[in-house]
C-alpha positions, 0 to 999 in steps of 0.5 A: 907521817909515814916515810915514803918508804912504807908505800912500796909495802901497801902497793906490794900487798895491793899488786899481790891482792889483784894478782890473785884476784885475776888468777882467780877470775881467769882460772875458775869455773865456778861462778862463786869464786869469779865473784870473790876474786873480783871483789879481791880485785877491788879491795886492791884498788881500794888499797892503791887509793887510800895509798895515794891519797895518804902520800900524795898532798896535792890528792887531799882527800881525793883518794879516800873519796874514790875509795868510798865510792868504789865500795859502793860500786863493789856493793851494787856489783856484788848484788847484780852479780849474785842476783844474776847467778841466782837467776841462772841457778835455778835454770841449770841448778849448776855453778859450773860457768861451762854449763852456761854457755848456752843460755 
């Protein structure tokens, strides 16, 4: 079993990933970059779920089950987001988010 000090390494990694994804969503103007940033945020949440599932004895496998559920949600979110982007790209022929304001 890992020591309790190791939990902070995982949580720090998750925090860095989440902040990177949040900055990408807020600052990016490209739709594909925004979708990738959302996936970074989902990866950070998955790291948190598995970390707490590993270190909290009363959760048993709940952290891992939530992580698998979140991976499925992330895959569906990405598929729907890419389809919406494809439909919008066919109409405007650009991936800049500012050009889609009047759609």
